[in-house]
C-alpha positions in Angstrom: -67.2 -4.2 -42.9 -66.3 -1.4 -40.6 -67.4 -3.3 -37.6 -65.4 -6.3 -38.8 -62.3 -4.2 -39.2 -62.8 -2.6 -35.8 -63.1 -6.0 -34.1 -59.9 -7.1 -35.7 -58.1 -3.9 -34.7 -59.2 -3.7 -31.1 -57.2 -6.7 -29.9 -54.2 -5.5 -31.9 -54.4 -2.0 -30.4 -55.0 -3.4 -27.0 -51.9 -5.6 -27.3 -49.8 -2.7 -28.6 -51.0 -0.5 -25.7 -49.9 -3.2 -23.2 -46.5 -3.5 -24.9 -46.0 0.3 -24.8 -46.9 0.3 -21.2 -44.5 -2.5 -20.5 -41.7 -0.8 -22.3 -42.4 2.5 -20.5 -42.4 0.6 -17.1 -39.2 -1.2 -17.8 -37.5 1.9 -19.1 -38.6 3.7 -15.9 -37.3 0.8 -13.8 -34.0 0.8 -15.6 -33.7 4.6 -15.0 -34.5 4.1 -11.4 -32.0 1.2 -10.9 -29.0 1.6 -13.1 -26.2 -0.9 -13.0 -24.2 1.6 -10.8 -27.1 2.1 -8.4 -27.8 -1.6 -8.2 -24.2 -2.3 -7.4 -24.1 0.3 -4.7 -27.3 -1.0 -3.2 -26.0 -4.6 -3.1 -22.7 -3.5 -1.6 -24.6 -1.5 1.1 -26.7 -4.6 1.8 -23.8 -6.9 2.4 -21.8 -4.4 4.5 -24.8 -3.6 6.7 -25.3 -7.3 7.2 -21.7 -8.1 8.1 -21.3 -5.0 10.4 -24.5 -5.9 12.2 -23.3 -9.3 13.3 -21.8 -9.5 16.8 -19.8 -12.6 16.1 -18.6 -14.3 12.9 -16.4 -17.2 11.9 -15.4 -18.4 8.5 -12.7 -20.3 6.6 -10.8 -18.6 3.8 -8.4 -19.2 1.0 -6.3 -16.5 -0.6 -4.1 -16.2 -3.7 -1.5 -13.4 -4.1 0.0 -12.9 -7.5 3.4 -11.5 -8.2 5.0 -10.5 -11.5 8.7 -10.9 -12.0 11.0 -8.4 -13.7 10.8 -10.5 -16.9 7.0 -10.6 -16.9 6.4 -14.0 -15.4 3.2 -14.1 -13.4 3.3 -16.3 -10.3 0.5 -17.1 -7.7 1.0 -17.9 -4.1 -1.9 -19.5 -2.2 -2.6 -19.4 1.6 -5.5 -20.5 3.7 -6.8 -20.1 7.2 -9.7 -19.4 9.5 -11.0 -16.3 11.3 -13.3 -15.9 14.4 -14.5 -12.4 15.4 -16.4 -11.3 18.5 -17.0 -7.6 18.3 -15.8 -5.1 19.3 -12.2 -6.2 20.0 -11.7 -10.0 20.0 -10.5 -12.0 17.1 -8.5 -15.1 16.3 -6.9 -15.5 12.8 -4.7 -18.2 11.4 -3.1 -18.1 8.0 -0.8 -20.7 6.5 1.0 -20.7 3.2 4.1 -22.2 1.7 6.2 -19.4 3.1 4.3 -18.3 6.1 2.4 -19.7 9.1 1.1 -17.1 11.4 -1.5 -16.7 14.1 -3.1 -13.4 15.2 -5.0 -13.2 18.5 -6.7 -10.4 20.4 -8.4 -11.1 23.7 -9.5 -7.5 24.1 -6.5 -6.7 26.4 -3.6 -7.6 24.3 -3.0 -8.6 20.7 -0.5 -11.3 19.9 1.3 -12.1 16.6 2.6 -15.6 16.6 5.2 -16.7 14.0 4.8 -20.5 14.1 7.7 -21.2 11.9 9.9 -19.0 14.1 8.3 -20.4 17.3 8.3 -16.8 18.4 5.5 -14.3 19.3 5.1 -10.6 19.9 2.6 -8.8 22.0 1.2 -5.3 22.3 -1.8 -3.6 23.9 -5.0 -4.3 22.0 -6.8 -1.4 20.3 -10.3 -0.7 21.5 -12.0 -2.2 18.4 -11.3 -4.2 15.3 -11.6 -1.0 13.3 -8.9 0.6 15.4 -6.7 -2.5 14.9 -7.1 -2.5 11.1 -6.2 1.2 11.0 -3.1 0.6 13.2 -2.1 -2.4 11.1 -2.3 -0.4 7.9 -0.3 2.5 9.3 2.5 0.1 10.5 2.2 -2.2 7.5 2.9 -5.2 9.5 -0.2 -7.4 9.6 -3.5 -7.7 7.8 -6.8 -9.6 8.3 -8.5 -11.5 5.4 -10.9 -9.1 3.7 -10.5 -6.5 6.6 -12.2 -3.8 4.5 -15.4 -5.9 4.6 -15.4 -6.3 8.4 -15.3 -2.7 9.4 -18.2 -1.1 11.1 -18.1 1.7 8.5 -17.2 -0.7 5.7 -19.6 0.8 3.1 -18.2 4.3 3.4 -14.6 3.1 3.4 -15.2 1.0 0.3 -17.4 3.3 -1.8 -15.6 6.6 -1.1 -12.8 6.1 -3.8 -15.1 4.3 -6.3 -15.4 6.1 -9.7 -17.5 3.4 -11.4 -19.5 0.4 -10.3 -21.5 -2.2 -12.1 -24.1 -4.9 -11.1 -23.2 -8.0 -13.2 -26.2 -10.2 -12.2 -25.9 -13.5 -10.5 -23.1 -16.1 -10.5 -22.2 -19.2 -8.5 -19.3 -19.5 -6.1 -18.6 -22.9 -4.5 -22.2 -23.9 -5.1 -23.6 -20.6 -3.6 -25.7 -18.4 -5.7 -24.2 -14.9 -5.5 -24.8 -11.3 -6.7 -21.8 -10.2 -8.7 -20.5 -6.6 -8.4 -17.6 -4.9 -10.1 -16.1 -1.6 -8.9 -13.3 0.7 -10.1 -11.1 3.2 -8.1 -8.2 5.3 -9.4 -5.7 2.7 -8.1 -7.4 -0.7 -8.4 -10.4 -2.6 -9.9 -12.2 -5.0 -7.6 -15.0 -7.4 -7.7 -17.1 -8.9 -5.0 -19.6 -11.7 -5.1 -22.0 -11.9 -2.2 -24.5 -14.6 -1.3 -28.0 -13.9 -2.6 -30.9 -13.8 -0.2 -31.2 -12.5 3.4 -27.7 -13.4 4.5 -25.6 -11.6 1.9 -22.1 -12.6 3.2 -19.1 -12.1 1.0 -18.1 -15.3 -1.0 -15.3 -14.0 -3.2 -13.3 -10.8 -3.3 -10.8 -10.0 -6.1 -8.6 -6.9 -6.2 -6.6 -6.2 -9.4 -3.8 -3.6 -9.6 -4.3 -1.3 -12.6 -0.9 0.4 -12.7 1.5 -2.5 -11.9 2.9 -4.3 -14.9 1.0 -7.5 -15.5 -2.0 -6.4 -13.3 -1.4 -8.8 -10.4 -4.4 -9.8 -8.4 -5.3 -10.6 -4.8 -8.1 -13.1 -4.5 -10.0 -14.1 -1.4 -12.6 -16.9 -1.2 -14.7 -17.4 2.0 -16.5 -20.6 3.0 -18.2 -22.1 6.0 -19.7 -18.8 7.0 -21.2 -18.8 10.5 -23.1 -15.8 11.7 -23.6 -17.2 15.2 -20.5 -19.1 16.3 -20.2 -20.4 19.9 -17.4 -18.2 21.3 -16.1 -17.6 24.8 -12.9 -16.3 26.4 -11.1 -19.5 25.6 -11.7 -18.9 21.9 -9.4 -15.9 22.1 -6.8 -17.1 24.5 -3.2 -17.3 23.1 -1.4 -20.5 23.9 2.3 -20.4 23.0 4.0 -23.6 21.8 6.6 -25.2 24.0 9.8 -23.3 23.8 8.3 -20.3 22.1 10.0 -17.0 22.9 8.7 -13.5 23.1 10.3 -11.1 20.7 9.8 -7.6 19.3 7.0 -7.1 16.7 9.6 -6.1 14.0 11.2 -9.6 14.3 8.1 -11.3 12.9 7.1 -10.6 9.3 3.4 -11.4 8.8 3.5 -10.6 5.1 5.8 -13.4 4.0 3.7 -15.2 1.3 6.4 -15.7 -1.4 10.0 -16.8 -1.4 12.9 -14.3 -1.3 14.0 -15.3 -4.7 10.7 -14.1 -6.2 10.9 -10.8 -4.2 14.3 -10.1 -5.6 13.2 -11.0 -9.1 10.3 -8.5 -8.9 12.7 -5.6 -8.4 
């Protein structure tokens, strides 16, 4: 009888031992890779990948939300294309219902072209894309789509103000399987979805204001990612339209994405 009981117990004890080992292993893995750590690791992976590319091209679509003084939420779409050849050459187009601009740097000069105005402004080009982004932020005149993600030190710039981050698993953006990250800073909450695999380019980027009434969002979607575009000097040569005039930079507003009536209603 004892031998019989022992024979029945041994498989049970063996199974229980395996289960306990599995639980201990999974618990240890969870402790080693928390949602916060997993999000930071995935963000580091995508920023290292993007900053390590010499040339990039992609299409983008962007939506900017605005909230009027009576609480009505409106969304203004724009779309365009960007080509980058590090360290200092880029060509960006952006067109929306209330703006149509082109931004070109050939490494010597950077040109902002207001197509609706048929006017352009030039100034000396900074020594790198990073320097241009910093200059643009200080002057608050122009921006690049997802410029935070294109910087050489993108990870440090993005993670420094983060107070909480979460890895949300996988999702699909425009038929591309992505890793989904959510991050919080004192000023904004933001999410990024990056392509899964060995080419973790950003597919979708959403920034939500926390302290503005209505929590308006900026949303950026990237498609047709090309990590090895064919580029040459002609790719970054500015060609003014017939009759275009050169003006001061202050005469071209690169941030016009919504009508003046909405801007006034927001105040």
